[in-house]
HTML snippet that shows the backbone in 3Dmol.js (N, CA, C, O; Angstrom):
<script src="https://3Dmol.org/build/3Dmol-min.js"></script>
<div id="view" style="width:600px;height:400px;position:relative"></div>
<script>
const pdb = `
ATOM      1  N   MET A   1     104.616  -7.939 -17.171  1.00  0.00           N
ATOM      2  CA  MET A   1     104.263  -8.941 -16.193  1.00  0.00           C
ATOM      3  C   MET A   1     103.498  -8.253 -15.063  1.00  0.00           C
ATOM      4  O   MET A   1     103.849  -7.142 -14.665  1.00  0.00           O
ATOM      5  N   ILE A   2     102.470  -8.894 -14.553  1.00  0.00           N
ATOM      6  CA  ILE A   2     101.705  -8.379 -13.426  1.00  0.00           C
ATOM      7  C   ILE A   2     102.170  -9.125 -12.187  1.00  0.00           C
ATOM      8  O   ILE A   2     102.241 -10.354 -12.181  1.00  0.00           O
ATOM      9  N   VAL A   3     102.488  -8.369 -11.129  1.00  0.00           N
ATOM     10  CA  VAL A   3     102.992  -8.986  -9.904  1.00  0.00           C
ATOM     11  C   VAL A   3     102.169  -8.542  -8.707  1.00  0.00           C
ATOM     12  O   VAL A   3     101.573  -7.465  -8.709  1.00  0.00           O
ATOM     13  N   GLU A   4     102.145  -9.391  -7.684  1.00  0.00           N
ATOM     14  CA  GLU A   4     101.526  -9.051  -6.400  1.00  0.00           C
ATOM     15  C   GLU A   4     102.428  -8.019  -5.732  1.00  0.00           C
ATOM     16  O   GLU A   4     103.612  -8.279  -5.516  1.00  0.00           O
ATOM     17  N   ALA A   5     101.879  -6.853  -5.405  1.00  0.00           N
ATOM     18  CA  ALA A   5     102.693  -5.762  -4.883  1.00  0.00           C
ATOM     19  C   ALA A   5     103.396  -6.122  -3.575  1.00  0.00           C
ATOM     20  O   ALA A   5     104.555  -5.761  -3.374  1.00  0.00           O
ATOM     21  N   ALA A   6     102.706  -6.824  -2.693  1.00  0.00           N
ATOM     22  CA  ALA A   6     103.284  -7.123  -1.382  1.00  0.00           C
ATOM     23  C   ALA A   6     104.414  -8.134  -1.446  1.00  0.00           C
ATOM     24  O   ALA A   6     105.381  -8.034  -0.690  1.00  0.00           O
ATOM     25  N   THR A   7     104.303  -9.114  -2.347  1.00  0.00           N
ATOM     26  CA  THR A   7     105.277 -10.205  -2.376  1.00  0.00           C
ATOM     27  C   THR A   7     106.186 -10.195  -3.597  1.00  0.00           C
ATOM     28  O   THR A   7     107.260 -10.796  -3.573  1.00  0.00           O
ATOM     29  N   GLY A   8     105.767  -9.518  -4.666  1.00  0.00           N
ATOM     30  CA  GLY A   8     106.526  -9.552  -5.908  1.00  0.00           C
ATOM     31  C   GLY A   8     106.267 -10.803  -6.731  1.00  0.00           C
ATOM     32  O   GLY A   8     106.900 -10.997  -7.769  1.00  0.00           O
ATOM     33  N   ASP A   9     105.338 -11.663  -6.286  1.00  0.00           N
ATOM     34  CA  ASP A   9     105.012 -12.898  -7.006  1.00  0.00           C
ATOM     35  C   ASP A   9     104.308 -12.580  -8.316  1.00  0.00           C
ATOM     36  O   ASP A   9     103.441 -11.707  -8.360  1.00  0.00           O
ATOM     37  N   HIS A  10     104.674 -13.287  -9.389  1.00  0.00           N
ATOM     38  CA  HIS A  10     104.053 -13.141 -10.704  1.00  0.00           C
ATOM     39  C   HIS A  10     102.618 -13.661 -10.635  1.00  0.00           C
ATOM     40  O   HIS A  10     102.390 -14.803 -10.235  1.00  0.00           O
ATOM     41  N   ILE A  11     101.646 -12.824 -11.025  1.00  0.00           N
ATOM     42  CA  ILE A  11     100.241 -13.256 -10.971  1.00  0.00           C
ATOM     43  C   ILE A  11      99.503 -13.050 -12.282  1.00  0.00           C
ATOM     44  O   ILE A  11      98.310 -13.345 -12.352  1.00  0.00           O
ATOM     45  N   GLY A  12     100.158 -12.561 -13.317  1.00  0.00           N
ATOM     46  CA  GLY A  12      99.442 -12.348 -14.562  1.00  0.00           C
ATOM     47  C   GLY A  12     100.355 -12.010 -15.710  1.00  0.00           C
ATOM     48  O   GLY A  12     101.567 -11.870 -15.553  1.00  0.00           O
ATOM     49  N   GLY A  13      99.734 -11.882 -16.885  1.00  0.00           N
ATOM     50  CA  GLY A  13     100.475 -11.597 -18.093  1.00  0.00           C
ATOM     51  C   GLY A  13     100.788 -10.120 -18.250  1.00  0.00           C
ATOM     52  O   GLY A  13     100.581  -9.323 -17.335  1.00  0.00           O
ATOM     53  N   LEU A  14     101.282  -9.776 -19.406  1.00  0.00           N
ATOM     54  CA  LEU A  14     101.640  -8.403 -19.688  1.00  0.00           C
ATOM     55  C   LEU A  14     100.407  -7.532 -19.828  1.00  0.00           C
ATOM     56  O   LEU A  14      99.396  -7.958 -20.388  1.00  0.00           O
ATOM     57  N   PHE A  15     100.490  -6.324 -19.325  1.00  0.00           N
ATOM     58  CA  PHE A  15      99.444  -5.325 -19.501  1.00  0.00           C
ATOM     59  C   PHE A  15      99.728  -4.618 -20.821  1.00  0.00           C
ATOM     60  O   PHE A  15     100.813  -4.069 -21.012  1.00  0.00           O
ATOM     61  N   THR A  16      98.770  -4.629 -21.718  1.00  0.00           N
ATOM     62  CA  THR A  16      98.988  -3.955 -22.995  1.00  0.00           C
ATOM     63  C   THR A  16      97.928  -2.892 -23.209  1.00  0.00           C
ATOM     64  O   THR A  16      96.786  -3.036 -22.774  1.00  0.00           O
ATOM     65  N   ASP A  17      98.316  -1.843 -23.874  1.00  0.00           N
ATOM     66  CA  ASP A  17      97.411  -0.749 -24.185  1.00  0.00           C
ATOM     67  C   ASP A  17      97.655  -0.354 -25.633  1.00  0.00           C
ATOM     68  O   ASP A  17      98.758   0.071 -25.974  1.00  0.00           O
ATOM     69  N   PRO A  18      96.655  -0.485 -26.488  1.00  0.00           N
ATOM     70  CA  PRO A  18      96.879  -0.164 -27.897  1.00  0.00           C
ATOM     71  C   PRO A  18      97.286   1.278 -28.127  1.00  0.00           C
ATOM     72  O   PRO A  18      97.881   1.595 -29.157  1.00  0.00           O
ATOM     73  N   GLU A  19      96.974   2.159 -27.182  1.00  0.00           N
ATOM     74  CA  GLU A  19      97.325   3.568 -27.326  1.00  0.00           C
ATOM     75  C   GLU A  19      98.736   3.859 -26.829  1.00  0.00           C
ATOM     76  O   GLU A  19      99.277   4.926 -27.120  1.00  0.00           O
ATOM     77  N   GLY A  20      99.339   2.942 -26.093  1.00  0.00           N
ATOM     78  CA  GLY A  20     100.709   3.128 -25.615  1.00  0.00           C
ATOM     79  C   GLY A  20     100.793   3.672 -24.211  1.00  0.00           C
ATOM     80  O   GLY A  20     100.385   4.803 -23.947  1.00  0.00           O
ATOM     81  N   VAL A  21     101.319   2.873 -23.315  1.00  0.00           N
ATOM     82  CA  VAL A  21     101.542   3.299 -21.939  1.00  0.00           C
ATOM     83  C   VAL A  21     102.909   3.953 -21.871  1.00  0.00           C
ATOM     84  O   VAL A  21     103.901   3.372 -22.311  1.00  0.00           O
ATOM     85  N   SER A  22     102.966   5.157 -21.323  1.00  0.00           N
ATOM     86  CA  SER A  22     104.254   5.830 -21.227  1.00  0.00           C
ATOM     87  C   SER A  22     104.803   5.842 -19.806  1.00  0.00           C
ATOM     88  O   SER A  22     106.000   6.051 -19.613  1.00  0.00           O
ATOM     89  N   ALA A  23     103.940   5.619 -18.799  1.00  0.00           N
ATOM     90  CA  ALA A  23     104.417   5.575 -17.414  1.00  0.00           C
ATOM     91  C   ALA A  23     103.389   4.883 -16.537  1.00  0.00           C
ATOM     92  O   ALA A  23     102.184   4.991 -16.763  1.00  0.00           O
ATOM     93  N   VAL A  24     103.883   4.171 -15.533  1.00  0.00           N
ATOM     94  CA  VAL A  24     103.030   3.514 -14.550  1.00  0.00           C
ATOM     95  C   VAL A  24     103.623   3.788 -13.179  1.00  0.00           C
ATOM     96  O   VAL A  24     104.834   3.676 -12.990  1.00  0.00           O
ATOM     97  N   GLY A  25     102.781   4.143 -12.230  1.00  0.00           N
ATOM     98  CA  GLY A  25     103.259   4.398 -10.881  1.00  0.00           C
ATOM     99  C   GLY A  25     102.338   3.797  -9.850  1.00  0.00           C
ATOM    100  O   GLY A  25     101.116   3.882  -9.971  1.00  0.00           O
ATOM    101  N   LEU A  26     102.923   3.186  -8.830  1.00  0.00           N
ATOM    102  CA  LEU A  26     102.177   2.579  -7.730  1.00  0.00           C
ATOM    103  C   LEU A  26     102.410   3.414  -6.484  1.00  0.00           C
ATOM    104  O   LEU A  26     103.545   3.798  -6.201  1.00  0.00           O
ATOM    105  N   THR A  27     101.350   3.702  -5.734  1.00  0.00           N
ATOM    106  CA  THR A  27     101.534   4.456  -4.505  1.00  0.00           C
ATOM    107  C   THR A  27     102.346   3.639  -3.514  1.00  0.00           C
ATOM    108  O   THR A  27     102.369   2.411  -3.593  1.00  0.00           O
ATOM    109  N   GLY A  28     103.001   4.302  -2.598  1.00  0.00           N
ATOM    110  CA  GLY A  28     103.853   3.630  -1.627  1.00  0.00           C
ATOM    111  C   GLY A  28     103.128   2.597  -0.791  1.00  0.00           C
ATOM    112  O   GLY A  28     103.720   1.589  -0.404  1.00  0.00           O
ATOM    113  N   ASP A  29     101.848   2.831  -0.505  1.00  0.00           N
ATOM    114  CA  ASP A  29     101.086   1.865   0.291  1.00  0.00           C
ATOM    115  C   ASP A  29     100.436   0.786  -0.561  1.00  0.00           C
ATOM    116  O   ASP A  29      99.782  -0.110  -0.028  1.00  0.00           O
ATOM    117  N   GLY A  30     100.610   0.858  -1.892  1.00  0.00           N
ATOM    118  CA  GLY A  30     100.091  -0.173  -2.787  1.00  0.00           C
ATOM    119  C   GLY A  30      98.594  -0.143  -2.992  1.00  0.00           C
ATOM    120  O   GLY A  30      98.034  -1.121  -3.487  1.00  0.00           O
ATOM    121  N   THR A  31      97.918   0.942  -2.633  1.00  0.00           N
ATOM    122  CA  THR A  31      96.464   0.983  -2.745  1.00  0.00           C
ATOM    123  C   THR A  31      95.953   1.583  -4.048  1.00  0.00           C
ATOM    124  O   THR A  31      94.772   1.455  -4.369  1.00  0.00           O
ATOM    125  N   ARG A  32      96.844   2.243  -4.810  1.00  0.00           N
ATOM    126  CA  ARG A  32      96.427   2.861  -6.060  1.00  0.00           C
ATOM    127  C   ARG A  32      97.554   2.753  -7.087  1.00  0.00           C
ATOM    128  O   ARG A  32      98.734   2.705  -6.740  1.00  0.00           O
ATOM    129  N   VAL A  33      97.153   2.716  -8.364  1.00  0.00           N
ATOM    130  CA  VAL A  33      98.115   2.732  -9.456  1.00  0.00           C
ATOM    131  C   VAL A  33      97.679   3.823 -10.434  1.00  0.00           C
ATOM    132  O   VAL A  33      96.488   4.023 -10.673  1.00  0.00           O
ATOM    133  N   ALA A  34      98.655   4.515 -10.985  1.00  0.00           N
ATOM    134  CA  ALA A  34      98.388   5.536 -11.994  1.00  0.00           C
ATOM    135  C   ALA A  34      99.079   5.112 -13.286  1.00  0.00           C
ATOM    136  O   ALA A  34     100.225   4.662 -13.272  1.00  0.00           O
ATOM    137  N   VAL A  35      98.365   5.261 -14.404  1.00  0.00           N
ATOM    138  CA  VAL A  35      98.898   4.891 -15.714  1.00  0.00           C
ATOM    139  C   VAL A  35      98.750   6.096 -16.634  1.00  0.00           C
ATOM    140  O   VAL A  35      97.665   6.661 -16.774  1.00  0.00           O
ATOM    141  N   VAL A  36      99.860   6.477 -17.257  1.00  0.00           N
ATOM    142  CA  VAL A  36      99.852   7.571 -18.223  1.00  0.00           C
ATOM    143  C   VAL A  36      99.931   6.952 -19.612  1.00  0.00           C
ATOM    144  O   VAL A  36     100.826   6.155 -19.896  1.00  0.00           O
ATOM    145  N   THR A  37      98.980   7.328 -20.484  1.00  0.00           N
ATOM    146  CA  THR A  37      98.952   6.790 -21.848  1.00  0.00           C
ATOM    147  C   THR A  37      98.954   7.926 -22.851  1.00  0.00           C
ATOM    148  O   THR A  37      98.725   9.087 -22.513  1.00  0.00           O
ATOM    149  N   SER A  38      99.218   7.558 -24.090  1.00  0.00           N
ATOM    150  CA  SER A  38      99.166   8.550 -25.163  1.00  0.00           C
ATOM    151  C   SER A  38      97.752   8.683 -25.718  1.00  0.00           C
ATOM    152  O   SER A  38      97.525   9.438 -26.664  1.00  0.00           O
ATOM    153  N   SER A  39      96.797   7.953 -25.134  1.00  0.00           N
ATOM    154  CA  SER A  39      95.406   8.040 -25.588  1.00  0.00           C
ATOM    155  C   SER A  39      94.744   9.288 -25.018  1.00  0.00           C
ATOM    156  O   SER A  39      95.369  10.060 -24.291  1.00  0.00           O
ATOM    157  N   SER A  40      93.488   9.474 -25.352  1.00  0.00           N
ATOM    158  CA  SER A  40      92.737  10.627 -24.856  1.00  0.00           C
ATOM    159  C   SER A  40      92.513  10.550 -23.348  1.00  0.00           C
ATOM    160  O   SER A  40      92.153  11.545 -22.718  1.00  0.00           O
ATOM    161  N   LEU A  41      92.728   9.352 -22.763  1.00  0.00           N
ATOM    162  CA  LEU A  41      92.561   9.215 -21.315  1.00  0.00           C
ATOM    163  C   LEU A  41      93.653   9.947 -20.552  1.00  0.00           C
ATOM    164  O   LEU A  41      93.417  10.437 -19.448  1.00  0.00           O
ATOM    165  N   GLY A  42      94.836  10.025 -21.124  1.00  0.00           N
ATOM    166  CA  GLY A  42      95.941  10.717 -20.472  1.00  0.00           C
ATOM    167  C   GLY A  42      96.389  10.001 -19.218  1.00  0.00           C
ATOM    168  O   GLY A  42      97.165   9.048 -19.286  1.00  0.00           O
ATOM    169  N   LEU A  43      95.905  10.454 -18.074  1.00  0.00           N
ATOM    170  CA  LEU A  43      96.239   9.854 -16.797  1.00  0.00           C
ATOM    171  C   LEU A  43      95.018   9.129 -16.249  1.00  0.00           C
ATOM    172  O   LEU A  43      93.941   9.713 -16.125  1.00  0.00           O
ATOM    173  N   THR A  44      95.194   7.866 -15.926  1.00  0.00           N
ATOM    174  CA  THR A  44      94.117   7.078 -15.331  1.00  0.00           C
ATOM    175  C   THR A  44      94.609   6.531 -14.003  1.00  0.00           C
ATOM    176  O   THR A  44      95.721   6.011 -13.918  1.00  0.00           O
ATOM    177  N   ARG A  45      93.787   6.646 -12.962  1.00  0.00           N
ATOM    178  CA  ARG A  45      94.134   6.107 -11.644  1.00  0.00           C
ATOM    179  C   ARG A  45      93.135   5.033 -11.275  1.00  0.00           C
ATOM    180  O   ARG A  45      91.933   5.180 -11.496  1.00  0.00           O
ATOM    181  N   TRP A  46      93.648   3.941 -10.704  1.00  0.00           N
ATOM    182  CA  TRP A  46      92.792   2.859 -10.250  1.00  0.00           C
ATOM    183  C   TRP A  46      93.015   2.602  -8.772  1.00  0.00           C
ATOM    184  O   TRP A  46      94.145   2.604  -8.284  1.00  0.00           O
ATOM    185  N   ASN A  47      91.915   2.380  -8.075  1.00  0.00           N
ATOM    186  CA  ASN A  47      91.958   1.953  -6.690  1.00  0.00           C
ATOM    187  C   ASN A  47      92.181   0.444  -6.704  1.00  0.00           C
ATOM    188  O   ASN A  47      91.434  -0.278  -7.365  1.00  0.00           O
ATOM    189  N   LEU A  48      93.180  -0.042  -6.001  1.00  0.00           N
ATOM    190  CA  LEU A  48      93.498  -1.465  -6.005  1.00  0.00           C
ATOM    191  C   LEU A  48      92.931  -2.218  -4.811  1.00  0.00           C
ATOM    192  O   LEU A  48      93.192  -3.410  -4.649  1.00  0.00           O
ATOM    193  N   ASP A  49      92.166  -1.542  -3.982  1.00  0.00           N
ATOM    194  CA  ASP A  49      91.594  -2.184  -2.800  1.00  0.00           C
ATOM    195  C   ASP A  49      90.509  -3.172  -3.210  1.00  0.00           C
ATOM    196  O   ASP A  49      89.483  -2.780  -3.766  1.00  0.00           O
ATOM    197  N   ALA A  50      90.740  -4.459  -2.933  1.00  0.00           N
ATOM    198  CA  ALA A  50      89.799  -5.509  -3.351  1.00  0.00           C
ATOM    199  C   ALA A  50      88.398  -5.281  -2.790  1.00  0.00           C
ATOM    200  O   ALA A  50      87.411  -5.513  -3.489  1.00  0.00           O
ATOM    201  N   ALA A  51      88.298  -4.834  -1.554  1.00  0.00           N
ATOM    202  CA  ALA A  51      86.980  -4.619  -0.940  1.00  0.00           C
ATOM    203  C   ALA A  51      86.185  -3.564  -1.705  1.00  0.00           C
ATOM    204  O   ALA A  51      84.969  -3.688  -1.845  1.00  0.00           O
ATOM    205  N   THR A  52      86.852  -2.543  -2.195  1.00  0.00           N
ATOM    206  CA  THR A  52      86.181  -1.501  -2.974  1.00  0.00           C
ATOM    207  C   THR A  52      85.600  -2.089  -4.255  1.00  0.00           C
ATOM    208  O   THR A  52      84.468  -1.779  -4.623  1.00  0.00           O
ATOM    209  N   TRP A  53      86.380  -2.945  -4.941  1.00  0.00           N
ATOM    210  CA  TRP A  53      85.913  -3.566  -6.183  1.00  0.00           C
ATOM    211  C   TRP A  53      84.779  -4.556  -5.921  1.00  0.00           C
ATOM    212  O   TRP A  53      83.835  -4.637  -6.706  1.00  0.00           O
ATOM    213  N   ILE A  54      84.865  -5.299  -4.833  1.00  0.00           N
ATOM    214  CA  ILE A  54      83.795  -6.246  -4.477  1.00  0.00           C
ATOM    215  C   ILE A  54      82.499  -5.486  -4.211  1.00  0.00           C
ATOM    216  O   ILE A  54      81.438  -5.861  -4.711  1.00  0.00           O
ATOM    217  N   ASP A  55      82.591  -4.418  -3.420  1.00  0.00           N
ATOM    218  CA  ASP A  55      81.403  -3.604  -3.124  1.00  0.00           C
ATOM    219  C   ASP A  55      80.795  -3.032  -4.398  1.00  0.00           C
ATOM    220  O   ASP A  55      79.574  -3.026  -4.557  1.00  0.00           O
ATOM    221  N   ALA A  56      81.649  -2.547  -5.312  1.00  0.00           N
ATOM    222  CA  ALA A  56      81.148  -1.975  -6.569  1.00  0.00           C
ATOM    223  C   ALA A  56      80.485  -3.047  -7.427  1.00  0.00           C
ATOM    224  O   ALA A  56      79.424  -2.809  -8.004  1.00  0.00           O
ATOM    225  N   ALA A  57      81.098  -4.217  -7.514  1.00  0.00           N
ATOM    226  CA  ALA A  57      80.523  -5.304  -8.313  1.00  0.00           C
ATOM    227  C   ALA A  57      79.178  -5.747  -7.748  1.00  0.00           C
ATOM    228  O   ALA A  57      78.239  -5.998  -8.503  1.00  0.00           O
ATOM    229  N   CYS A  58      79.082  -5.844  -6.439  1.00  0.00           N
ATOM    230  CA  CYS A  58      77.818  -6.228  -5.804  1.00  0.00           C
ATOM    231  C   CYS A  58      76.738  -5.174  -6.053  1.00  0.00           C
ATOM    232  O   CYS A  58      75.576  -5.507  -6.287  1.00  0.00           O
ATOM    233  N   ALA A  59      77.130  -3.907  -6.001  1.00  0.00           N
ATOM    234  CA  ALA A  59      76.163  -2.831  -6.239  1.00  0.00           C
ATOM    235  C   ALA A  59      75.645  -2.874  -7.669  1.00  0.00           C
ATOM    236  O   ALA A  59      74.454  -2.668  -7.901  1.00  0.00           O
ATOM    237  N   VAL A  60      76.530  -3.139  -8.635  1.00  0.00           N
ATOM    238  CA  VAL A  60      76.128  -3.182 -10.040  1.00  0.00           C
ATOM    239  C   VAL A  60      75.307  -4.433 -10.338  1.00  0.00           C
ATOM    240  O   VAL A  60      74.240  -4.348 -10.947  1.00  0.00           O
ATOM    241  N   ALA A  61      75.806  -5.599  -9.907  1.00  0.00           N
ATOM    242  CA  ALA A  61      75.131  -6.868 -10.212  1.00  0.00           C
ATOM    243  C   ALA A  61      73.880  -7.050  -9.368  1.00  0.00           C
ATOM    244  O   ALA A  61      72.887  -7.610  -9.833  1.00  0.00           O
ATOM    245  N   GLY A  62      73.926  -6.584  -8.142  1.00  0.00           N
ATOM    246  CA  GLY A  62      72.785  -6.745  -7.250  1.00  0.00           C
ATOM    247  C   GLY A  62      72.559  -8.178  -6.798  1.00  0.00           C
ATOM    248  O   GLY A  62      71.466  -8.534  -6.357  1.00  0.00           O
ATOM    249  N   ARG A  63      73.622  -9.020  -6.912  1.00  0.00           N
ATOM    250  CA  ARG A  63      73.462 -10.422  -6.523  1.00  0.00           C
ATOM    251  C   ARG A  63      74.832 -11.063  -6.324  1.00  0.00           C
ATOM    252  O   ARG A  63      75.866 -10.488  -6.666  1.00  0.00           O
ATOM    253  N   ASN A  64      74.809 -12.273  -5.759  1.00  0.00           N
ATOM    254  CA  ASN A  64      76.005 -13.093  -5.639  1.00  0.00           C
ATOM    255  C   ASN A  64      76.301 -13.773  -6.968  1.00  0.00           C
ATOM    256  O   ASN A  64      75.460 -13.793  -7.866  1.00  0.00           O
ATOM    257  N   LEU A  65      77.508 -14.332  -7.088  1.00  0.00           N
ATOM    258  CA  LEU A  65      77.814 -15.166  -8.245  1.00  0.00           C
ATOM    259  C   LEU A  65      76.930 -16.404  -8.205  1.00  0.00           C
ATOM    260  O   LEU A  65      76.647 -16.932  -7.129  1.00  0.00           O
ATOM    261  N   THR A  66      76.496 -16.865  -9.362  1.00  0.00           N
ATOM    262  CA  THR A  66      75.796 -18.145  -9.419  1.00  0.00           C
ATOM    263  C   THR A  66      76.821 -19.252  -9.217  1.00  0.00           C
ATOM    264  O   THR A  66      78.023 -18.998  -9.293  1.00  0.00           O
ATOM    265  N   LEU A  67      76.371 -20.465  -8.962  1.00  0.00           N
ATOM    266  CA  LEU A  67      77.284 -21.587  -8.794  1.00  0.00           C
ATOM    267  C   LEU A  67      78.127 -21.773 -10.060  1.00  0.00           C
ATOM    268  O   LEU A  67      79.328 -22.024  -9.969  1.00  0.00           O
ATOM    269  N   GLN A  68      77.509 -21.653 -11.238  1.00  0.00           N
ATOM    270  CA  GLN A  68      78.238 -21.797 -12.495  1.00  0.00           C
ATOM    271  C   GLN A  68      79.312 -20.715 -12.635  1.00  0.00           C
ATOM    272  O   GLN A  68      80.441 -21.015 -13.023  1.00  0.00           O
ATOM    273  N   GLU A  69      78.973 -19.466 -12.323  1.00  0.00           N
ATOM    274  CA  GLU A  69      79.956 -18.380 -12.387  1.00  0.00           C
ATOM    275  C   GLU A  69      81.094 -18.625 -11.393  1.00  0.00           C
ATOM    276  O   GLU A  69      82.262 -18.395 -11.708  1.00  0.00           O
ATOM    277  N   TRP A  70      80.742 -19.095 -10.188  1.00  0.00           N
ATOM    278  CA  TRP A  70      81.742 -19.381  -9.158  1.00  0.00           C
ATOM    279  C   TRP A  70      82.723 -20.436  -9.662  1.00  0.00           C
ATOM    280  O   TRP A  70      83.938 -20.246  -9.592  1.00  0.00           O
ATOM    281  N   GLU A  71      82.193 -21.543 -10.169  1.00  0.00           N
ATOM    282  CA  GLU A  71      83.052 -22.634 -10.630  1.00  0.00           C
ATOM    283  C   GLU A  71      83.933 -22.192 -11.794  1.00  0.00           C
ATOM    284  O   GLU A  71      85.087 -22.610 -11.884  1.00  0.00           O
ATOM    285  N   GLN A  72      83.411 -21.359 -12.680  1.00  0.00           N
ATOM    286  CA  GLN A  72      84.166 -20.878 -13.829  1.00  0.00           C
ATOM    287  C   GLN A  72      85.300 -19.944 -13.397  1.00  0.00           C
ATOM    288  O   GLN A  72      86.389 -19.977 -13.970  1.00  0.00           O
ATOM    289  N   ASN A  73      85.039 -19.119 -12.392  1.00  0.00           N
ATOM    290  CA  ASN A  73      86.006 -18.087 -12.019  1.00  0.00           C
ATOM    291  C   ASN A  73      86.797 -18.349 -10.745  1.00  0.00           C
ATOM    292  O   ASN A  73      87.872 -17.778 -10.559  1.00  0.00           O
ATOM    293  N   MET A  74      86.284 -19.200  -9.869  1.00  0.00           N
ATOM    294  CA  MET A  74      86.926 -19.402  -8.566  1.00  0.00           C
ATOM    295  C   MET A  74      87.517 -20.795  -8.394  1.00  0.00           C
ATOM    296  O   MET A  74      88.142 -21.083  -7.374  1.00  0.00           O
ATOM    297  N   GLY A  75      87.321 -21.660  -9.387  1.00  0.00           N
ATOM    298  CA  GLY A  75      87.938 -22.984  -9.333  1.00  0.00           C
ATOM    299  C   GLY A  75      87.354 -23.862  -8.242  1.00  0.00           C
ATOM    300  O   GLY A  75      86.137 -23.981  -8.104  1.00  0.00           O
ATOM    301  N   ASP A  76      88.242 -24.477  -7.467  1.00  0.00           N
ATOM    302  CA  ASP A  76      87.821 -25.450  -6.466  1.00  0.00           C
ATOM    303  C   ASP A  76      87.510 -24.844  -5.097  1.00  0.00           C
ATOM    304  O   ASP A  76      87.195 -25.573  -4.156  1.00  0.00           O
ATOM    305  N   ALA A  77      87.594 -23.533  -4.980  1.00  0.00           N
ATOM    306  CA  ALA A  77      87.290 -22.897  -3.699  1.00  0.00           C
ATOM    307  C   ALA A  77      85.836 -23.175  -3.315  1.00  0.00           C
ATOM    308  O   ALA A  77      84.964 -23.275  -4.178  1.00  0.00           O
ATOM    309  N   GLU A  78      85.591 -23.296  -2.024  1.00  0.00           N
ATOM    310  CA  GLU A  78      84.232 -23.584  -1.538  1.00  0.00           C
ATOM    311  C   GLU A  78      83.285 -22.440  -1.897  1.00  0.00           C
ATOM    312  O   GLU A  78      83.595 -21.272  -1.661  1.00  0.00           O
ATOM    313  N   TYR A  79      82.135 -22.780  -2.466  1.00  0.00           N
ATOM    314  CA  TYR A  79      81.127 -21.796  -2.874  1.00  0.00           C
ATOM    315  C   TYR A  79      80.630 -21.041  -1.658  1.00  0.00           C
ATOM    316  O   TYR A  79      80.253 -21.641  -0.651  1.00  0.00           O
ATOM    317  N   ARG A  80      80.633 -19.728  -1.758  1.00  0.00           N
ATOM    318  CA  ARG A  80      80.142 -18.886  -0.671  1.00  0.00           C
ATOM    319  C   ARG A  80      79.594 -17.590  -1.261  1.00  0.00           C
ATOM    320  O   ARG A  80      79.772 -17.297  -2.443  1.00  0.00           O
ATOM    321  N   ALA A  81      78.946 -16.851  -0.433  1.00  0.00           N
ATOM    322  CA  ALA A  81      78.394 -15.561  -0.859  1.00  0.00           C
ATOM    323  C   ALA A  81      79.524 -14.608  -1.227  1.00  0.00           C
ATOM    324  O   ALA A  81      80.488 -14.463  -0.476  1.00  0.00           O
ATOM    325  N   THR A  82      79.409 -13.970  -2.365  1.00  0.00           N
ATOM    326  CA  THR A  82      80.360 -12.936  -2.767  1.00  0.00           C
ATOM    327  C   THR A  82      79.864 -11.557  -2.335  1.00  0.00           C
ATOM    328  O   THR A  82      80.643 -10.613  -2.199  1.00  0.00           O
ATOM    329  N   CYS A  83      78.568 -11.463  -2.125  1.00  0.00           N
ATOM    330  CA  CYS A  83      77.953 -10.236  -1.619  1.00  0.00           C
ATOM    331  C   CYS A  83      77.201 -10.658  -0.334  1.00  0.00           C
ATOM    332  O   CYS A  83      76.007 -10.951  -0.374  1.00  0.00           O
ATOM    333  N   PRO A  84      77.912 -10.683   0.787  1.00  0.00           N
ATOM    334  CA  PRO A  84      77.356 -11.267   2.019  1.00  0.00           C
ATOM    335  C   PRO A  84      75.991 -10.756   2.450  1.00  0.00           C
ATOM    336  O   PRO A  84      75.246 -11.474   3.117  1.00  0.00           O
ATOM    337  N   GLU A  85      75.648  -9.516   2.074  1.00  0.00           N
ATOM    338  CA  GLU A  85      74.339  -8.983   2.476  1.00  0.00           C
ATOM    339  C   GLU A  85      73.201  -9.484   1.612  1.00  0.00           C
ATOM    340  O   GLU A  85      72.041  -9.151   1.855  1.00  0.00           O
ATOM    341  N   ARG A  86      73.522 -10.283   0.606  1.00  0.00           N
ATOM    342  CA  ARG A  86      72.504 -10.820  -0.307  1.00  0.00           C
ATOM    343  C   ARG A  86      72.449 -12.341  -0.164  1.00  0.00           C
ATOM    344  O   ARG A  86      73.493 -12.970   0.010  1.00  0.00           O
ATOM    345  N   PRO A  87      71.255 -12.951  -0.231  1.00  0.00           N
ATOM    346  CA  PRO A  87      71.147 -14.405  -0.106  1.00  0.00           C
ATOM    347  C   PRO A  87      71.729 -15.124  -1.334  1.00  0.00           C
ATOM    348  O   PRO A  87      71.714 -14.588  -2.442  1.00  0.00           O
ATOM    349  N   LEU A  88      72.236 -16.330  -1.121  1.00  0.00           N
ATOM    350  CA  LEU A  88      72.731 -17.148  -2.233  1.00  0.00           C
ATOM    351  C   LEU A  88      71.575 -17.578  -3.116  1.00  0.00           C
ATOM    352  O   LEU A  88      70.457 -17.747  -2.630  1.00  0.00           O
ATOM    353  N   PRO A  89      71.829 -17.760  -4.419  1.00  0.00           N
ATOM    354  CA  PRO A  89      70.750 -18.185  -5.325  1.00  0.00           C
ATOM    355  C   PRO A  89      70.335 -19.615  -5.027  1.00  0.00           C
ATOM    356  O   PRO A  89      69.442 -20.149  -5.684  1.00  0.00           O
TER     357      PRO A  89
END
`;
const viewer = $3Dmol.createViewer("view");
viewer.addModel(pdb, "pdb");
viewer.setStyle({}, {cartoon: {color: "spectrum"}});
viewer.zoomTo();
viewer.render();
</script>
């Protein structure tokens, strides 16, 4: 089960890894998670800071979500710029 670190609220399904997860650890401040697997990856660390992921996605995509992408992924939330430094389509 995936839970919100701050509240413990259930927010997603089970995390599965075909190679087998042997350990998972969350930093005390909740900003990073480390996963140990039996795959060739061994130890993988992820930054959980949403702003970091948003910045990376904007850098890769080079644009905001289209209205169709927004509606598909954001539901009824009001359409707005996902990459504020870029104009809306």
